[in-house]
DOZAKOL-622918 format. One record per atom (N, C-alpha, C): x, y, z; atom name. Coordinates in steps of 0.05 Angstrom, whole numbers. Each point is the difference from the previous one (the first is absolute). Example, Ala and Ser with C-alpha at 12.3 -4.5 7.8 and 13.67 -1.06 7.14 Angstrom:
# DOZAKOL-622918
REC/264/-114/156/N $
REC/-18/24/0/CA $
REC/18/24/0/C $
REC/-7/21/-14/N $
REC/16/24/1/CA $
REC/-15/22/14/C $
END
This chain:
# DOZAKOL-622918
REC/-604/-255/-278/N $
REC/26/-10/6/CA $
REC/19/2/-24/C $
REC/24/9/5/N $
REC/20/3/-21/CA $
REC/20/-23/1/C $
REC/13/-5/-22/N $
REC/19/-22/-1/CA $
REC/28/9/8/C $
REC/13/-14/18/N $
REC/27/5/8/CA $
REC/18/-21/-11/C $
REC/24/8/-9/N $
REC/19/-20/-10/CA $
REC/14/-14/23/C $
REC/-5/10/25/N $
REC/13/-11/24/CA $
REC/-21/-13/18/C $
REC/6/-25/8/N $
REC/-18/-14/18/CA $
REC/5/8/29/C $
REC/25/9/5/N $
REC/7/8/28/CA $
REC/18/24/0/C $
REC/-4/18/19/N $
REC/17/23/5/CA $
REC/12/-2/28/C $
REC/27/2/1/N $
REC/14/-1/26/CA $
REC/14/26/4/C $
REC/-5/13/23/N $
REC/14/25/7/CA $
REC/21/-6/21/C $
REC/24/9/-5/N $
REC/23/-3/19/CA $
REC/11/28/5/C $
REC/2/7/26/N $
REC/12/27/5/CA $
REC/-6/9/29/C $
REC/5/25/4/N $
REC/-5/12/27/CA $
REC/-3/30/-3/C $
REC/-9/13/21/N $
REC/-4/29/-1/CA $
REC/-26/8/-12/C $
REC/-2/27/-3/N $
REC/-25/12/-9/CA $
REC/-8/-10/-28/C $
REC/19/-2/-18/N $
REC/-6/-8/-28/CA $
REC/-11/-28/-1/C $
REC/9/-18/18/N $
REC/-11/-28/0/CA $
REC/-29/1/10/C $
REC/-6/17/20/N $
REC/-27/2/11/CA $
REC/-19/11/-21/C $
REC/7/22/-13/N $
REC/-18/12/-20/CA $
REC/-2/-17/-25/C $
REC/21/-14/-7/N $
REC/-1/-17/-24/CA $
REC/-19/-23/4/C $
REC/2/-14/23/N $
REC/-16/-24/4/CA $
REC/-30/8/4/C $
REC/-4/24/12/N $
REC/-28/10/3/CA $
REC/-12/3/-28/C $
REC/15/13/-17/N $
REC/-10/6/-27/CA $
REC/-4/-26/-16/C $
REC/19/-18/1/N $
REC/-2/-25/-15/CA $
REC/-24/-17/10/C $
REC/-4/1/27/N $
REC/-23/-15/11/CA $
REC/-26/10/-11/C $
REC/-2/26/-6/N $
REC/-25/12/-10/CA $
REC/-6/-10/-28/C $
REC/19/-12/-14/N $
REC/-5/-10/-27/CA $
REC/-7/-29/-2/C $
REC/1/-14/22/N $
REC/-4/-29/-1/CA $
REC/-28/-8/-10/C $
REC/-20/15/8/N $
REC/-27/-7/-8/CA $
REC/-4/1/-30/C $
REC/13/20/-12/N $
REC/-2/3/-30/CA $
REC/17/-20/-15/C $
REC/23/-7/11/N $
REC/19/-16/-15/CA $
REC/3/-29/10/C $
REC/-10/-5/23/N $
REC/-1/-28/11/CA $
REC/28/-13/1/C $
REC/19/13/13/N $
REC/26/-12/5/CA $
REC/3/-5/30/C $
REC/16/-20/6/N $
REC/7/-4/28/CA $
REC/21/20/8/C $
REC/0/8/26/N $
REC/18/21/9/CA $
REC/12/-8/27/C $
REC/26/3/3/N $
REC/13/-5/25/CA $
REC/23/19/5/C $
REC/7/4/25/N $
REC/22/17/8/CA $
REC/22/-18/12/C $
REC/24/3/-9/N $
REC/23/-15/12/CA $
REC/20/19/12/C $
REC/4/-3/26/N $
REC/19/17/15/CA $
REC/27/-14/1/C $
REC/21/16/-8/N $
REC/28/-10/2/CA $
REC/15/15/21/C $
REC/-3/26/1/N $
REC/14/16/20/CA $
REC/-12/-3/27/C $
REC/17/-3/21/N $
REC/-10/-2/27/CA $
REC/-3/28/11/C $
REC/-25/9/3/N $
REC/-6/26/11/CA $
REC/-30/2/7/C $
REC/-7/22/13/N $
REC/-28/4/7/CA $
REC/-17/1/-25/C $
REC/-20/-16/-2/N $
REC/-17/-1/-24/CA $
REC/-29/3/7/C $
REC/-5/16/21/N $
REC/-27/3/11/CA $
REC/-20/9/-22/C $
REC/8/21/-15/N $
REC/-18/11/-20/CA $
REC/-6/-21/-22/C $
REC/21/-14/-9/N $
REC/-3/-21/-20/CA $
REC/-18/-22/10/C $
REC/5/-9/24/N $
REC/-17/-21/11/CA $
REC/-29/8/2/C $
REC/-5/25/8/N $
REC/-27/10/2/CA $
REC/-14/0/-27/C $
REC/14/9/-21/N $
REC/-11/0/-27/CA $
REC/-7/-28/-8/C $
REC/19/-19/5/N $
REC/-4/-27/-8/CA $
REC/-24/-13/14/C $
REC/-3/5/26/N $
REC/-22/-11/15/CA $
REC/-27/12/-10/C $
REC/0/26/-4/N $
REC/-25/13/-9/CA $
REC/-9/-8/-28/C $
REC/20/-8/-16/N $
REC/-6/-6/-28/CA $
REC/3/-30/-7/C $
REC/2/-16/21/N $
REC/2/-29/-4/CA $
REC/23/-8/-19/C $
REC/23/12/6/N $
REC/24/-6/-16/CA $
REC/18/-18/16/C $
REC/10/-21/-13/N $
REC/19/-18/14/CA $
REC/25/16/7/C $
REC/9/-2/25/N $
REC/25/13/9/CA $
REC/19/-22/8/C $
REC/23/0/-13/N $
REC/20/-21/4/CA $
REC/27/14/7/C $
REC/12/-8/23/N $
REC/26/11/8/CA $
REC/22/-20/-5/C $
REC/19/7/-17/N $
REC/23/-18/-6/CA $
REC/25/16/1/C $
REC/12/3/24/N $
REC/24/17/3/CA $
REC/25/-13/-12/C $
REC/0/-27/-2/N $
REC/24/-14/-11/CA $
REC/0/2/-31/C $
REC/23/9/-10/N $
REC/2/4/-29/CA $
REC/-4/-25/-16/C $
REC/13/-22/9/N $
REC/-3/-25/-14/CA $
REC/-29/-10/0/C $
REC/-13/3/23/N $
REC/-28/-9/2/CA $
REC/-18/17/-18/C $
REC/6/26/-2/N $
REC/-15/18/-17/CA $
REC/3/-9/-29/C $
REC/24/-5/-8/N $
REC/5/-9/-28/CA $
REC/-15/-26/-5/C $
REC/1/-18/18/N $
REC/-14/-26/-4/CA $
REC/-30/4/-2/C $
REC/-11/18/16/N $
REC/-29/5/-1/CA $
REC/-8/12/-27/C $
REC/16/19/-9/N $
REC/-6/13/-26/CA $
REC/3/-19/-23/C $
REC/20/-18/1/N $
REC/4/-19/-21/CA $
REC/-23/-19/-3/C $
REC/-15/-4/21/N $
REC/-23/-19/0/CA $
REC/-26/13/-9/C $
REC/0/26/-6/N $
REC/-24/13/-10/CA $
REC/-10/-12/-26/C $
REC/-25/-7/-2/N $
REC/-12/-12/-23/CA $
REC/-17/20/-15/C $
REC/-4/-5/-26/N $
REC/-17/18/-16/CA $
REC/14/26/-6/C $
REC/-11/16/-18/N $
REC/11/26/-6/CA $
REC/-1/18/24/C $
REC/23/9/9/N $
REC/2/15/25/CA $
REC/14/26/-4/C $
REC/-11/21/11/N $
REC/13/26/0/CA $
REC/10/6/28/C $
REC/26/6/2/N $
REC/12/7/26/CA $
REC/5/30/-1/C $
REC/-12/14/20/N $
REC/4/29/2/CA $
REC/19/6/23/C $
REC/23/10/-7/N $
REC/21/6/20/CA $
REC/-2/30/7/C $
REC/-8/6/25/N $
REC/-6/28/8/CA $
REC/14/5/27/C $
REC/22/13/-1/N $
REC/15/5/25/CA $
REC/13/-26/9/C $
REC/10/-16/-18/N $
REC/10/-27/5/CA $
REC/30/-1/-4/C $
REC/14/-15/18/N $
REC/29/-2/-2/CA $
REC/9/-29/-6/C $
REC/-19/-17/-5/N $
REC/7/-28/-8/CA $
REC/7/1/-30/C $
REC/22/-12/-7/N $
REC/9/-1/-28/CA $
REC/-10/-26/-13/C $
REC/-15/3/-22/N $
REC/-12/-23/-13/CA $
REC/22/-15/-16/C $
REC/2/-26/5/N $
REC/21/-15/-14/CA $
REC/-6/-5/-29/C $
REC/21/-5/-15/N $
REC/-2/-5/-29/CA $
REC/-19/-22/-7/C $
REC/1/-22/15/N $
REC/-17/-23/-6/CA $
REC/-30/7/3/C $
REC/-7/18/18/N $
REC/-28/9/2/CA $
REC/-8/18/-23/C $
REC/17/18/-7/N $
REC/-6/20/-21/CA $
REC/-2/-14/-27/C $
REC/13/-23/-3/N $
REC/-1/-14/-26/CA $
REC/-24/-18/-3/C $
REC/-16/-3/22/N $
REC/-24/-17/-2/CA $
REC/-22/14/-18/C $
REC/-11/-15/-18/N $
REC/-19/11/-19/CA $
REC/-26/10/13/C $
REC/-7/-10/23/N $
REC/-25/8/12/CA $
REC/3/23/20/C $
REC/24/10/3/N $
REC/6/21/20/CA $
REC/7/27/-14/C $
REC/-14/21/8/N $
REC/7/27/-8/CA $
REC/5/16/26/C $
REC/22/15/1/N $
REC/6/16/24/CA $
REC/3/29/-8/C $
REC/-14/18/15/N $
REC/4/28/-4/CA $
REC/9/12/26/C $
REC/15/22/-1/N $
REC/12/12/23/CA $
REC/-2/30/0/C $
REC/-5/12/24/N $
REC/1/29/3/CA $
REC/28/8/8/C $
REC/11/20/-13/N $
REC/26/11/7/CA $
REC/-3/30/5/C $
REC/13/9/22/N $
REC/-3/28/8/CA $
REC/20/19/-12/C $
REC/3/-2/-26/N $
REC/16/19/-16/CA $
REC/-8/-2/-29/C $
REC/10/17/-16/N $
REC/-5/0/-29/CA $
REC/21/-18/-14/C $
REC/-5/-26/0/N $
REC/19/-17/-14/CA $
REC/4/8/-28/C $
REC/25/-3/-11/N $
REC/22/-15/11/CA $
REC/17/14/21/C $
REC/-7/24/9/N $
REC/15/13/21/CA $
REC/-5/-13/27/C $
REC/21/-2/16/N $
REC/-2/-8/28/CA $
REC/-13/-28/4/C $
REC/10/-21/-13/N $
REC/-9/-27/6/CA $
REC/10/-8/27/C $
REC/-14/-18/14/N $
REC/9/-9/26/CA $
REC/-15/13/23/C $
REC/14/4/22/N $
REC/-12/8/25/CA $
REC/2/30/6/C $
REC/-19/10/15/N $
REC/0/27/11/CA $
REC/3/22/-22/C $
REC/-14/-5/-22/N $
REC/2/18/-23/CA $
REC/-7/29/7/C $
REC/-21/6/16/N $
REC/-6/28/6/CA $
REC/24/15/13/C $
REC/15/-14/17/N $
REC/23/12/13/CA $
REC/21/7/-21/C $
REC/5/-18/-18/N $
REC/21/5/-20/CA $
REC/-8/23/-19/C $
REC/-26/1/-7/N $
REC/-9/22/-17/CA $
REC/4/27/13/C $
REC/-6/2/26/N $
REC/5/25/14/CA $
REC/30/6/3/C $
REC/15/-21/7/N $
REC/29/3/3/CA $
REC/13/11/-25/C $
REC/-8/-10/-23/N $
REC/12/9/-25/CA $
REC/-14/24/-12/C $
REC/-16/13/17/N $
REC/-12/26/-7/CA $
REC/-17/-1/-25/C $
REC/-15/-23/-4/N $
REC/-19/-2/-22/CA $
REC/-23/19/4/C $
REC/-11/10/-22/N $
REC/-23/18/2/CA $
REC/-26/-15/-1/C $
REC/1/-25/-8/N $
REC/-25/-16/0/CA $
REC/7/-30/5/C $
REC/-20/-14/10/N $
REC/2/-29/3/CA $
REC/-28/-10/-9/C $
REC/-8/-24/10/N $
REC/-26/-10/-8/CA $
REC/-3/-29/6/C $
REC/-21/-12/-11/N $
REC/-7/-28/4/CA $
REC/1/-15/-26/C $
REC/8/-25/2/N $
REC/1/-18/-23/CA $
REC/-13/-26/7/C $
REC/-17/-10/-18/N $
REC/-10/-28/1/CA $
REC/13/-14/-24/C $
REC/12/-23/5/N $
REC/14/-14/-22/CA $
REC/-3/-30/3/C $
REC/4/-14/-22/N $
REC/2/-29/1/CA $
REC/26/-8/13/C $
REC/-1/-21/16/N $
REC/25/-9/14/CA $
REC/15/-19/-19/C $
REC/26/6/-2/N $
REC/18/-16/-16/CA $
REC/22/-11/19/C $
REC/17/-17/-11/N $
REC/21/-12/16/CA $
REC/18/22/11/C $
REC/7/19/-16/N $
REC/16/23/9/CA $
REC/-18/19/16/C $
REC/10/7/24/N $
REC/-17/16/19/CA $
REC/-7/28/-12/C $
REC/-26/6/1/N $
REC/-10/26/-8/CA $
REC/7/7/-29/C $
REC/1/-20/-17/N $
REC/7/4/-28/CA $
REC/-21/-9/-20/C $
REC/-23/-9/10/N $
REC/-21/-10/-17/CA $
REC/-15/22/-15/C $
REC/-16/-8/-20/N $
REC/-14/19/-17/CA $
REC/-20/16/17/C $
REC/-2/26/-7/N $
REC/-16/19/15/CA $
REC/-29/-1/-8/C $
REC/-17/-3/19/N $
REC/-29/1/-4/CA $
REC/-11/28/2/C $
REC/9/14/21/N $
REC/-11/27/6/CA $
REC/20/16/16/C $
REC/2/26/-6/N $
REC/17/18/15/CA $
REC/-13/28/2/C $
REC/6/13/23/N $
REC/-9/27/3/CA $
REC/20/15/17/C $
REC/6/25/-7/N $
REC/20/16/15/CA $
REC/-14/18/20/C $
REC/16/8/20/N $
REC/-8/21/18/CA $
REC/24/18/6/C $
REC/-5/25/8/N $
REC/22/18/6/CA $
REC/12/-7/27/C $
REC/26/5/2/N $
REC/13/-1/26/CA $
REC/3/29/9/C $
REC/-16/8/20/N $
REC/0/28/9/CA $
REC/26/6/15/C $
REC/8/26/1/N $
REC/26/7/11/CA $
REC/5/-9/29/C $
REC/-21/-1/16/N $
REC/3/-8/28/CA $
REC/-11/-28/6/C $
REC/-5/-15/-21/N $
REC/-13/-27/4/CA $
REC/19/-20/13/C $
REC/-11/-14/19/N $
REC/15/-21/14/CA $
REC/-7/-27/-12/C $
REC/17/-20/6/N $
REC/-3/-26/-12/CA $
REC/-28/-12/6/C $
REC/-9/3/25/N $
REC/-26/-12/6/CA $
REC/-23/14/-14/C $
REC/3/26/-6/N $
REC/-21/15/-14/CA $
REC/0/-8/-30/C $
REC/24/-3/-11/N $
REC/1/-9/-28/CA $
REC/-11/-29/-3/C $
REC/7/-17/19/N $
REC/-10/-27/0/CA $
REC/-30/-1/1/C $
REC/-12/16/17/N $
REC/-30/1/2/CA $
REC/-12/9/-26/C $
REC/12/20/-13/N $
REC/-11/9/-26/CA $
REC/2/-22/-21/C $
REC/23/-14/-1/N $
REC/4/-21/-19/CA $
REC/-20/-23/4/C $
REC/-6/-6/25/N $
REC/-19/-21/7/CA $
REC/-28/8/-11/C $
REC/-7/25/2/N $
REC/-26/10/-11/CA $
REC/0/-4/-30/C $
REC/21/7/-13/N $
REC/2/-4/-29/CA $
REC/-2/-29/-8/C $
REC/13/-17/15/N $
REC/0/-29/-6/CA $
REC/-29/-11/1/C $
REC/-15/8/20/N $
REC/-28/-9/2/CA $
REC/-17/11/-23/C $
REC/5/25/-7/N $
REC/-14/11/-24/CA $
REC/6/-16/-25/C $
REC/25/-7/-3/N $
REC/8/-16/-23/CA $
REC/-13/-28/-1/C $
REC/0/-13/23/N $
REC/-12/-27/2/CA $
REC/-29/1/-9/C $
REC/-14/20/9/N $
REC/-29/2/-6/CA $
REC/-4/8/-30/C $
REC/20/12/-12/N $
REC/-2/7/-29/CA $
REC/3/-25/-18/C $
REC/20/-17/7/N $
REC/6/-21/-19/CA $
REC/-9/-28/8/C $
REC/-8/-4/25/N $
REC/-3/-28/9/CA $
REC/-22/-15/-14/C $
REC/-22/12/-6/N $
REC/-21/-15/-14/CA $
REC/8/-7/-28/C $
REC/16/17/-13/N $
REC/10/-7/-27/CA $
REC/19/-23/2/C $
REC/16/-1/22/N $
REC/18/-23/4/CA $
REC/-16/-26/4/C $
REC/-21/2/16/N $
REC/-17/-24/4/CA $
REC/-12/-10/-27/C $
REC/-6/18/-17/N $
REC/-12/-7/-26/CA $
REC/21/-7/-21/C $
REC/25/2/7/N $
REC/21/-6/-19/CA $
REC/4/21/-22/C $
REC/-7/25/6/N $
REC/2/21/-19/CA $
REC/21/21/6/C $
REC/18/-7/18/N $
REC/20/20/8/CA $
REC/23/2/-20/C $
REC/10/24/-4/N $
REC/23/5/-17/CA $
REC/24/7/17/C $
REC/23/-10/-6/N $
REC/24/6/15/CA $
REC/21/11/-18/C $
REC/21/12/12/N $
REC/23/9/-16/CA $
REC/26/-8/14/C $
REC/20/-5/-15/N $
REC/26/-7/11/CA $
REC/13/24/13/C $
REC/15/-6/21/N $
REC/15/22/13/CA $
REC/24/7/-18/C $
REC/7/26/1/N $
REC/24/9/-14/CA $
REC/25/-12/12/C $
REC/17/-10/-16/N $
REC/25/-13/9/CA $
REC/21/22/5/C $
REC/16/-4/21/N $
REC/22/19/5/CA $
REC/24/-15/11/C $
REC/23/7/-10/N $
REC/25/-12/10/CA $
REC/6/10/28/C $
REC/-12/22/9/N $
REC/5/11/26/CA $
REC/-19/-10/21/C $
REC/-18/-18/-7/N $
REC/-20/-10/19/CA $
REC/14/-13/24/C $
REC/-8/7/23/N $
REC/10/-13/24/CA $
REC/-22/-5/20/C $
REC/3/-21/16/N $
REC/-19/-8/20/CA $
REC/6/14/26/C $
REC/-21/9/14/N $
REC/3/11/27/CA $
REC/-9/-20/20/C $
REC/18/-7/19/N $
REC/-4/-22/19/CA $
REC/-9/11/27/C $
REC/-13/-17/15/N $
REC/-11/8/26/CA $
REC/22/9/19/C $
REC/24/-12/-2/N $
REC/22/7/18/CA $
REC/12/28/-6/C $
REC/-6/11/-23/N $
REC/11/26/-8/CA $
REC/-16/22/13/C $
REC/15/21/8/N $
REC/-12/23/13/CA $
REC/10/25/-14/C $
REC/-18/18/-8/N $
REC/10/25/-12/CA $
REC/20/14/18/C $
REC/22/9/-12/N $
REC/21/14/14/CA $
REC/12/-18/22/C $
REC/-6/-26/-2/N $
REC/9/-20/21/CA $
REC/-10/8/27/C $
REC/-21/16/1/N $
REC/-13/7/25/CA $
REC/17/18/17/C $
REC/19/15/-12/N $
REC/19/16/16/CA $
REC/5/27/-13/C $
REC/-2/21/16/N $
REC/4/28/-9/CA $
REC/22/13/16/C $
REC/11/22/-12/N $
REC/20/16/13/CA $
REC/-10/29/1/C $
REC/9/14/20/N $
REC/-7/29/2/CA $
REC/12/16/-23/C $
REC/20/-11/-12/N $
REC/13/14/-23/CA $
REC/-14/-5/-26/C $
REC/-20/-18/0/N $
REC/-16/-5/-25/CA $
REC/-16/24/-7/C $
REC/-7/2/-26/N $
REC/-17/21/-9/CA $
REC/-27/-1/14/C $
REC/-10/23/10/N $
REC/-26/-1/15/CA $
REC/-23/-12/-16/C $
REC/-2/6/-26/N $
REC/-21/-12/-16/CA $
REC/2/-30/-2/C $
REC/25/-10/-1/N $
REC/5/-28/0/CA $
REC/-8/-13/26/C $
REC/6/13/22/N $
REC/-7/-11/26/CA $
REC/-31/-3/2/C $
REC/-14/21/-8/N $
REC/-29/0/1/CA $
REC/-11/-22/-18/C $
REC/11/-3/-24/N $
REC/-9/-20/-19/CA $
REC/4/-28/11/C $
REC/23/-5/12/N $
REC/5/-27/11/CA $
REC/-19/-6/24/C $
REC/-4/19/17/N $
REC/-19/-4/22/CA $
REC/-28/-6/-10/C $
REC/-9/13/-21/N $
REC/-26/-5/-11/CA $
REC/-1/-28/-14/C $
REC/22/-7/-13/N $
REC/1/-26/-13/CA $
REC/-1/-23/20/C $
REC/9/4/24/N $
REC/1/-21/20/CA $
REC/-24/0/19/C $
REC/-18/19/-4/N $
REC/-21/5/19/CA $
REC/-25/-16/-7/C $
REC/-4/-22/15/N $
REC/-25/-16/-1/CA $
REC/-15/0/26/C $
REC/5/21/16/N $
REC/-13/1/26/CA $
REC/12/-21/19/C $
REC/-16/-10/18/N $
REC/10/-19/20/CA $
REC/3/-28/-10/C $
REC/-11/-6/-23/N $
REC/-1/-28/-10/CA $
REC/18/-4/-25/C $
REC/21/16/-2/N $
REC/17/-1/-24/CA $
REC/18/-24/-2/C $
REC/10/-4/-24/N $
REC/18/-23/-5/CA $
REC/29/6/7/C $
REC/7/25/7/N $
REC/27/7/4/CA $
REC/6/5/30/C $
REC/25/-4/8/N $
REC/8/7/27/CA $
REC/2/31/3/C $
REC/4/9/25/N $
REC/1/29/5/CA $
REC/23/12/-17/C $
REC/-6/24/-11/N $
REC/20/14/-16/CA $
REC/22/11/19/C $
REC/25/-4/-8/N $
REC/22/10/16/CA $
REC/10/27/-11/C $
REC/8/17/18/N $
REC/10/27/-7/CA $
REC/27/4/13/C $
REC/20/6/-16/N $
REC/27/5/10/CA $
REC/3/30/6/C $
REC/-1/7/26/N $
REC/4/28/8/CA $
REC/28/9/-5/C $
REC/19/-18/6/N $
REC/28/4/-7/CA $
REC/12/-28/-1/C $
REC/26/-2/-4/N $
REC/13/-26/-4/CA $
REC/-2/-18/25/C $
REC/-4/12/23/N $
REC/-1/-15/25/CA $
REC/-28/-3/11/C $
REC/-20/12/-13/N $
REC/-26/1/12/CA $
REC/-22/-8/-20/C $
REC/-11/-24/5/N $
REC/-20/-12/-18/CA $
REC/-26/-2/16/C $
REC/-22/11/-10/N $
REC/-26/-1/14/CA $
REC/-22/-12/-18/C $
REC/-23/-6/13/N $
REC/-23/-11/-15/CA $
REC/-21/22/-3/C $
REC/-10/3/-24/N $
REC/-21/19/-6/CA $
REC/-26/-11/12/C $
REC/-14/16/16/N $
REC/-26/-8/11/CA $
REC/-23/10/-16/C $
REC/2/26/-8/N $
REC/-21/12/-16/CA $
REC/12/25/-13/C $
REC/-15/10/-20/N $
REC/10/24/-14/CA $
REC/-25/16/-9/C $
REC/5/25/-6/N $
REC/-22/17/-9/CA $
REC/11/23/-16/C $
REC/-13/6/-23/N $
REC/6/24/-15/CA $
REC/-18/22/10/C $
REC/12/23/7/N $
REC/-16/22/11/CA $
REC/7/26/-15/C $
REC/-20/17/0/N $
REC/4/27/-12/CA $
REC/17/17/19/C $
REC/20/12/-11/N $
REC/19/16/16/CA $
REC/-15/22/15/C $
REC/-19/14/-13/N $
REC/-14/22/13/CA $
REC/-20/-9/21/C $
REC/-10/-25/-3/N $
REC/-21/-9/18/CA $
REC/10/-20/21/C $
REC/26/-7/-1/N $
REC/10/-21/17/CA $
REC/-1/9/30/C $
REC/-4/-20/16/N $
REC/-1/5/29/CA $
REC/29/2/10/C $
REC/3/15/21/N $
REC/26/3/12/CA $
REC/9/-27/12/C $
REC/24/-9/-8/N $
REC/9/-26/9/CA $
REC/26/2/16/C $
REC/7/24/9/N $
REC/25/3/15/CA $
REC/0/-17/25/C $
REC/22/-14/5/N $
REC/2/-16/24/CA $
REC/-13/-27/-1/C $
REC/-12/-7/-23/N $
REC/-12/-27/-2/CA $
REC/22/-20/-4/C $
REC/-1/-21/16/N $
REC/21/-20/0/CA $
REC/-2/-18/-24/C $
REC/23/-7/-11/N $
REC/2/-19/-23/CA $
REC/-16/9/-24/C $
REC/1/26/-6/N $
REC/-14/10/-24/CA $
REC/20/15/-18/C $
REC/-1/-7/-26/N $
REC/17/14/-20/CA $
REC/-18/15/-18/C $
REC/8/24/-8/N $
REC/-15/15/-20/CA $
REC/18/5/-24/C $
REC/-9/-6/-24/N $
REC/15/2/-24/CA $
REC/-15/18/-20/C $
REC/12/20/-10/N $
REC/-13/17/-20/CA $
REC/-3/-13/-27/C $
REC/-24/-2/-10/N $
REC/-5/-12/-26/CA $
REC/1/21/-22/C $
REC/-13/23/5/N $
REC/0/22/-18/CA $
REC/-7/25/16/C $
REC/-4/23/-13/N $
REC/-6/24/14/CA $
REC/-26/0/15/C $
REC/-18/-19/-8/N $
REC/-27/0/13/CA $
REC/-4/-24/18/C $
REC/17/-20/-1/N $
REC/-6/-24/16/CA $
REC/25/-12/13/C $
REC/-6/-15/21/N $
REC/21/-12/17/CA $
REC/-8/-28/7/C $
REC/20/-17/3/N $
REC/-5/-28/7/CA $
REC/8/-4/30/C $
REC/-19/-8/16/N $
REC/6/-7/28/CA $
REC/2/-30/3/C $
REC/22/-9/12/N $
REC/4/-28/4/CA $
REC/4/-6/30/C $
REC/-17/-16/11/N $
REC/3/-9/28/CA $
REC/14/-27/0/C $
REC/19/-3/17/N $
REC/16/-25/0/CA $
REC/4/-11/28/C $
REC/10/-24/2/N $
REC/8/-11/25/CA $
REC/27/-13/-3/C $
REC/13/-4/22/N $
REC/27/-12/-1/CA $
REC/-3/-29/-9/C $
REC/18/-8/-18/N $
REC/0/-28/-10/CA $
REC/8/-20/21/C $
REC/-16/-21/3/N $
REC/6/-21/19/CA $
REC/22/-18/-12/C $
REC/20/-6/17/N $
REC/22/-17/-10/CA $
REC/-8/-30/2/C $
END
């Protein structure tokens, strides 16, 4: 048995990273002898998380109310590590100032770039060539705490937001497994984030390009915006709007980049637009009339 500086580990979050994180952390309990629990704040399907908790005898607590969540966290006794993985609850100053509480967070960008929400979308929108995963200590200022671990990945030319998100989640789990035992042992090294006067927060209500395109926009820009907003059927953004002309606004249903030489004949297909990207490729956009 190894000694842990934490008596309790609490995981708060949702999605794949929360599932893989708590599975991994549960595998360390026998060696480090810490209590483990999962606290749910977001109201959503948590079947996978519940299954992991049941199979591994992990306490599962659902607290959707923000005030009640804060109260529950403030009552934690002993040295406690809170792992924020895919979590949208903002930890209050009074909790972060408690001597027995340490909070770490996964962020889906290479901080200090793109703090806030939907970072993969903004990285694609601004035509970044790489993004990545960051684990950092949580500070009062959002996504500004000292960095524990970072790793970059390429943003491929045709990569969509959901594909970049999946890759970043994989990196995040790799990182957790690299540093977590050192964190338990109190041997972790951190570094401060670089300060910038241009730092700005990205909020959930913000949408790249405001979710609206025009046929007069540059074709490469249209394709980039569509990829930045593409999370499949479960995305955080409303349907992308496309202005065919000043009097005609439609909703994008789906899109596809095709090779000009290999493309299928699409003559006569209803509600389909074809836009030339370059001499070798074309963008096909299927749309429907916007509901008033």
